[in-house]
C-alpha positions as CSV (number, residue, x, y, z in Angstrom):
1,M,-53.3,7.3,-5.7
2,N,-53.7,4.2,-3.5
3,Q,-55.0,6.2,-0.4
4,H,-51.9,5.3,1.7
5,V,-49.9,8.0,3.5
6,N,-46.5,9.0,2.1
7,N,-43.5,8.2,4.5
8,V,-42.6,11.9,4.7
9,K,-45.9,12.5,6.5
10,Y,-44.9,10.1,9.2
11,V,-41.7,12.0,9.9
12,G,-43.7,15.2,10.4
13,W,-46.1,13.6,12.8
14,V,-43.3,12.1,14.8
15,M,-41.7,15.5,15.1
16,E,-45.0,17.1,16.2
17,S,-44.8,15.3,19.6
18,V,-41.3,16.7,20.4
19,P,-41.6,19.4,23.1
20,V,-41.0,23.0,21.8
21,A,-38.3,23.6,24.3
22,V,-36.2,20.9,22.6
23,F,-36.4,22.6,19.3
24,E,-35.4,25.9,20.9
25,N,-32.2,24.4,22.4
26,Y,-31.3,21.4,20.3
27,E,-31.0,20.3,16.7
28,L,-31.9,16.9,15.3
29,S,-28.7,14.8,14.8
30,S,-30.3,11.4,13.8
31,M,-33.6,9.7,13.4
32,T,-34.4,6.0,13.1
33,L,-37.9,4.9,12.1
34,K,-39.4,1.4,12.0
35,Y,-42.6,1.2,10.0
36,R,-44.9,-1.4,11.4
37,R,-48.0,-1.1,9.1
38,Q,-49.6,1.2,6.6
39,C,-51.8,4.2,7.4
40,S,-54.6,5.4,5.2
41,Q,-55.8,9.0,4.8
42,S,-58.9,8.4,6.9
43,D,-57.1,7.0,10.0
44,A,-56.9,9.0,13.2
45,L,-53.5,8.7,14.8
46,Q,-51.7,9.5,18.1
47,S,-48.1,10.6,18.1
48,M,-46.2,10.0,21.4
49,C,-42.7,11.0,22.5
50,S,-40.9,9.8,25.6
51,P,-37.5,10.9,26.8
52,T,-34.7,8.3,27.3
53,S,-31.3,8.3,29.0
54,C,-30.3,11.7,30.3
55,T,-33.5,13.1,28.8
56,A,-35.4,11.4,31.7
57,K,-35.1,14.7,33.6
58,L,-37.6,16.1,31.2
59,E,-40.2,13.8,32.8
60,K,-43.4,14.1,30.9
61,E,-44.6,12.4,27.8
62,A,-45.8,14.6,25.0
63,E,-48.9,13.7,23.0
64,V,-50.3,15.2,19.8
65,E,-53.6,13.9,18.3
66,V,-53.5,13.5,14.6
67,N,-56.8,14.1,12.8
68,G,-57.3,11.5,10.1
69,A,-59.3,13.7,7.8
70,G,-56.8,14.2,5.0
71,C,-54.1,13.1,7.5
72,S,-53.7,16.6,8.8
73,Y,-52.8,17.1,12.4
74,T,-54.2,19.2,15.2
75,A,-51.9,20.1,18.1
76,G,-53.0,18.4,21.2
77,S,-51.5,18.7,24.7
78,Q,-47.9,19.9,24.3
79,T,-45.6,19.1,27.2
80,S,-43.9,22.0,28.7
81,I,-40.4,21.4,30.0
82,P,-39.3,24.1,32.4
83,D,-36.0,22.5,33.3
84,V,-34.5,22.1,29.8
85,A,-32.3,25.2,30.3
86,K,-31.1,23.8,33.7
87,C,-30.5,20.3,32.4
88,V,-28.9,21.2,29.1
89,P,-27.0,17.9,28.5
90,P,-25.1,18.0,25.2
91,H,-27.3,15.2,23.8
92,L,-30.9,14.2,24.2
93,Q,-32.7,11.0,23.0
94,F,-36.4,10.3,22.6
95,T,-38.4,7.2,21.6
96,H,-41.4,7.7,19.5
97,L,-44.6,5.8,18.8
98,L,-47.2,6.5,16.1
99,R,-50.4,4.5,16.6
100,L,-54.0,4.2,15.5
101,Q,-56.3,6.1,17.8
102,V,-59.1,3.6,17.5
103,D,-57.4,0.4,18.6
104,G,-53.8,1.4,19.5
105,A,-52.2,-0.6,16.7
106,E,-48.6,0.5,16.1
107,I,-47.9,2.3,12.8
108,L,-44.4,3.3,13.5
109,Q,-41.7,3.2,16.2
110,G,-38.7,5.5,16.2
111,K,-35.8,7.1,18.0
112,T,-34.4,10.6,17.7
113,Q,-31.1,12.0,18.9
114,W,-30.6,15.7,19.5
115,R,-27.4,17.7,20.0
116,L,-27.2,21.1,21.7
117,K,-27.3,23.9,19.2
118,K,-23.8,25.5,18.6
119,S,-24.9,28.8,20.0
120,K,-25.9,27.1,23.2
121,H,-22.3,25.8,23.7
122,L,-21.0,29.3,24.1
123,H,-22.9,30.1,27.3
């Protein structure tokens, strides 16, 4: 009604920047988000994800461009992580940033924690 984006949309955009290999081996155990400013439906956004702590072995930053038209997203460059299966720590952590594409203004900062899927513990 007021042309602002619902908070649930932000969660989806944050998750879009998490590498696919993480979803294959881990499940989300916690998420903390700090909203910095509002986003309108016409804004173009960038969603970035960076590993922290033991996740540093995963090296690259993943980026997904978010197309502001109707606040739908289009997948951008998805980071491949060939060493996830070798690293396989029991927990991973990522920091997240959602920002305006035009001027880099922060929309949201966040952290996610991931635990190894139960089926992965058996190997």
